[in-house]
C-alpha positions in Angstrom: 5.6 -11.7 10.7 5.3 -7.9 10.5 5.6 -7.6 14.2 9.0 -9.3 13.8 10.4 -6.7 11.3 8.8 -3.6 12.7 11.8 -2.0 14.4 14.0 -1.9 11.2 11.1 -1.9 8.7 11.4 1.6 7.3 15.2 1.5 7.1 15.2 -1.9 5.4 12.7 -0.8 2.8 14.7 2.3 1.9 17.9 0.1 1.5 16.2 -2.7 -0.5 14.4 -0.2 -2.9 17.6 1.9 -3.3 15.7 4.9 -1.9 12.9 4.7 -4.4 10.3 4.1 -1.6 10.4 7.9 -0.9 9.6 8.7 -4.5 6.8 6.2 -4.6 5.2 7.7 -1.4 5.3 11.2 -3.0 3.7 9.9 -6.2 0.9 8.3 -4.2 0.2 11.5 -2.4 0.1 13.4 -5.7 -2.2 10.8 -7.3 -4.7 11.2 -4.5 -4.9 15.0 -5.2 -5.8 15.6 -1.5 -7.1 18.9 -0.3 -7.3 20.4 3.2 -10.5 19.2 4.7 -10.4 15.8 3.1 -10.6 12.8 5.4 -8.4 9.9 4.2 -7.9 6.3 5.3 -4.3 5.0 4.9 -4.9 1.2 5.0 -2.0 -1.1 5.9 -0.2 1.9 7.3 2.4 0.0 9.2 4.7 2.4 11.1 2.8 5.4 9.6 5.5 6.6 7.3 3.0 6.8 4.4 0.4 8.3 6.7 2.8 11.1 7.7 3.5 11.7 4.0 -0.2 12.0 3.1 -0.8 14.5 6.0 1.6 16.9 4.3 -1.3 17.7 2.0 -3.3 19.3 4.8 -5.9 16.4 4.8 -7.0 14.6 7.9 -5.3 11.1 7.6 -6.1 8.0 9.6 -3.6 5.2 9.4 -4.8 1.6 10.1 -2.9 -1.7 10.4 -3.5 -5.1 11.9 0.1 -5.5 13.2 0.5 -4.3 16.8 4.2 -4.4 16.5 4.2 -2.1 13.5 1.8 0.3 15.2 4.0 0.4 18.4 7.0 1.3 16.3 5.1 3.9 14.4 3.7 5.6 17.5 7.2 5.8 18.9 8.6 7.4 15.7 5.6 9.5 14.9 3.7 10.3 18.1 1.4 12.9 16.4 0.3 10.6 13.6 -3.1 8.9 14.0 -2.5 5.2 13.9 -5.3 2.6 14.8 -5.5 -1.1 14.9 -7.9 -2.8 12.6 -8.7 -5.6 10.1 -8.8 -4.6 6.4 -11.6 -7.2 5.9 -13.8 -5.7 8.7 -12.9 -2.0 8.8 -14.1 -0.3 12.0 -15.7 2.6 10.2 -19.2 3.5 9.0 -20.2 3.5 5.4 -19.0 6.5 3.4 -16.7 7.8 6.1 -13.8 8.9 3.9 -13.2 11.1 0.9 -10.4 8.9 -0.2 -8.7 5.6 0.7 -5.3 4.4 -0.1 -3.0 1.4 0.5 0.7 1.1 -0.2 2.3 -2.3 -0.6 -0.3 -3.9 1.7 -3.1 -5.2 -0.5 -0.8 -8.1 -1.6 -0.6 -9.2 2.1 -4.4 -9.5 2.6 -5.6 -13.1 1.9 -8.9 -11.9 0.5 -8.1 -9.2 -2.1 -11.7 -8.9 -3.3 -13.0 -8.6 0.3 -10.5 -5.8 1.1 -11.3 -3.9 -2.1 -15.0 -4.1 -1.3 -14.5 -2.9 2.3 -12.4 0.0 1.0 -15.3 0.9 -1.3 -17.8 0.6 1.5 -16.1 3.2 3.7 -15.5 5.6 0.8 -18.2 8.1 0.0 -19.8 7.8 -3.5 -17.6 9.6 -5.9 -14.6 9.3 -3.6 -11.3 8.0 -4.8 -8.8 5.2 -4.2 -5.1 5.0 -5.0 -3.3 1.6 -4.6 0.5 1.7 -4.7 1.7 -1.9 -5.2 4.5 -3.9 -6.7 3.6 -4.9 -10.3 5.2 -6.3 -13.5 7.9 -4.4 -15.3 6.8 -3.9 -18.9 10.3 -4.3 -20.5 11.2 -8.1 -20.7 14.9 -7.4 -19.9 14.1 -5.3 -16.9 11.6 -7.8 -15.7 14.1 -10.6 -15.9 16.7 -8.6 -14.0 14.1 -7.6 -11.4 13.0 -11.1 -10.8 16.6 -12.2 -10.4 17.1 -9.5 -7.8 13.9 -10.5 -6.0 14.6 -14.2 -5.7 18.4 -14.0 -5.0 19.9 -10.6 -4.2 17.0 -9.3 -2.1 17.0 -12.1 0.5 20.8 -11.8 0.7 20.7 -8.1 1.4 17.8 -8.6 3.9 20.0 -11.0 5.9 22.4 -8.2 6.4 20.0 -5.4 7.3 16.6 -6.8 8.4 15.5 -8.1 11.9 13.7 -11.0 10.3 15.2 -12.0 6.9 12.8 -14.8 6.3 10.0 -12.2 6.0 11.8 -10.9 2.9 11.8 -14.3 1.3 8.0 -14.1 1.6 8.1 -10.6 0.2 9.9 -11.8 -3.0 7.6 -14.7 -3.5 4.4 -12.6 -2.9 5.6 -10.0 -5.5 6.3 -12.7 -8.1 2.8 -14.2 -7.6 0.9 -10.9 -7.6 -1.3 -10.1 -10.7 -0.1 -7.7 -13.3 -1.5 -4.2 -13.9 -4.5 -5.3 -15.9 -5.3 -8.2 -13.4 -5.5 -5.8 -10.4 -7.6 -3.3 -12.4 -10.1 -6.1 -13.2 -10.3 -7.0 -9.5 -11.0 -3.3 -8.6 -13.7 -3.0 -11.2 -15.4 -6.1 -9.7 -15.4 -4.4 -6.3 -17.4 -1.2 -6.7 -14.6 0.9 -8.2 -15.1 2.7 -11.5 -12.9 4.8 -13.9 -10.0 2.4 -13.0 -6.7 3.2 -14.5 -3.0 2.8 -13.6 0.3 4.5 -14.1 3.6 2.6 -14.0 6.4 3.8 -11.7 10.1 2.7 -12.1 9.3 0.9 -15.4 6.4 -1.1 -13.9 8.2 -2.4 -10.8 5.5 -0.4 -9.0 2.1 0.7 -10.3 -0.3 3.3 -9.1 -3.9 2.1 -9.6 -6.7 4.7 -9.1 -10.4 4.5 -9.2 -13.6 6.2 -8.2 -16.2 4.8 -5.8 -19.3 3.8 -7.7 -22.5 5.7 -6.9 -24.5 2.5 -6.5 -23.1 -0.9 -5.2 -23.1 -3.8 -7.7 
């Protein structure tokens, strides 16, 4: 599915989010508090637009995705960005390889959320950090109602006009609606070797940034 939307993926996301995707990427980079010399894994990197953003910190950033189509599009657009193919449930890295790991709008697409969170913890050094940027649940009931209406009706209509595979955006809307709320994701993180878990809402809770620290000892 992601192979089929790769060519217009970044442009479509900017249109469907009314340009907020750029703000969310900047917020993710700030939340990671990266320093020059840090080594960071950007999981579910897609075309590398998030990887490129993170690299502005001076850290060494490795982007990884399972979609070959997304990676090909990313390597054409960002030839100097490190983008590798790999499976989030069997990461091709040794234990404690990274100072930080992040995933933006990708955890929802992995069929085994707990497995992915555990793998992310495995490749992060003890005391290292994670930031997950993901769609969530608006905290205001009125905003939530309007947001769900946009997801289930307007978003697919807009996607038909701008996306290379509009059906993929029907899946997008349905997967967002089914995703756990902020507390639900926090509990999943705490069950997968992440401690000091907290979150901050962006855009009224349409998106949430979850952060955590790699536990010193595995559960």
